[in-house]
C-alpha positions in Angstrom: 0.0 0.0 0.0 1.5 3.3 -1.1 1.8 6.6 0.7 -0.7 8.3 -1.7 -3.4 5.5 -1.0 -2.9 5.9 2.8 -3.2 9.7 2.5 -6.3 9.5 0.4 -7.8 6.9 2.8 -7.0 9.2 5.9 -8.7 12.2 4.1 -11.8 10.1 3.3 -12.1 8.9 6.9 -11.5 12.3 8.4 -14.1 14.0 6.1 -16.6 11.2 6.7 -16.4 11.9 10.4 -16.4 15.7 10.0 -19.6 15.5 8.0 -21.3 13.3 10.7 -21.2 10.0 9.1 -20.3 8.1 12.3 -19.9 4.8 10.7 -18.7 3.4 7.4 -22.1 1.8 7.0 -23.9 5.2 7.2 -21.7 6.4 4.3 -22.4 3.2 2.5 -26.1 3.6 2.9 -25.8 7.3 1.5 -23.6 6.3 -1.5 -24.8 2.8 -2.4 -21.1 1.7 -2.1 -20.5 -1.5 0.0 -19.3 -0.8 3.5 -16.3 -3.3 2.7 -15.3 -1.0 -0.2 -15.4 2.2 2.0 -13.2 0.3 4.6 -10.7 -0.5 1.9 -10.7 3.1 0.7 -10.1 4.4 4.3 -7.2 1.9 4.8 -5.5 2.6 1.5 -6.3 -0.9 0.1 -9.0 -0.1 -2.4 -8.4 -1.5 -5.9 -12.1 -1.4 -7.1 -14.0 0.6 -9.6 -13.2 4.3 -9.9 -17.0 5.0 -10.1 -17.4 3.8 -6.5 -14.5 6.0 -5.4 -16.0 9.0 -7.4 -19.4 8.4 -5.6 -17.8 8.5 -2.2 -15.6 11.4 -2.8 -18.6 13.4 -4.3 -20.7 12.7 -1.2 -18.0 13.9 1.0 -17.5 17.0 -1.0 -14.1 15.9 -2.2 -12.5 15.6 -5.6 -9.2 14.1 -7.1 -7.1 16.0 -9.4 -4.8 14.3 -11.9 -1.8 16.1 -13.3 0.9 15.2 -15.9 4.0 14.4 -13.9 6.8 16.3 -15.6 10.5 17.0 -15.0 12.4 20.1 -16.0 14.2 19.9 -19.4 17.8 21.2 -19.8 16.3 24.4 -21.2 14.2 24.8 -18.0 17.3 24.4 -15.8 19.2 26.9 -17.8 16.5 29.5 -17.1 16.2 28.5 -13.4 20.0 28.4 -12.9 21.7 30.8 -15.4 25.4 30.4 -15.8 27.5 32.8 -13.8 29.8 35.1 -15.6 33.4 34.5 -14.6 34.9 37.9 -15.2 
């Protein structure tokens, strides 16, 4: 289980409790997602359908954002770290 999965799970659990869903079953009843799946989400072990995850996140007022992971090019580094003039 990765750090991102654990972090997402912790956020889901904290938000569920903050919104007054005292149990995973209460959230399951609201979303139509099995309680077992919500437990997996909260513990970072979820490998199920993204639609179930989206349903839980939407109910909790959360959203996920996906970004393209990029690394700086040599040109980017030249701009960030210009060569010093040795005069």
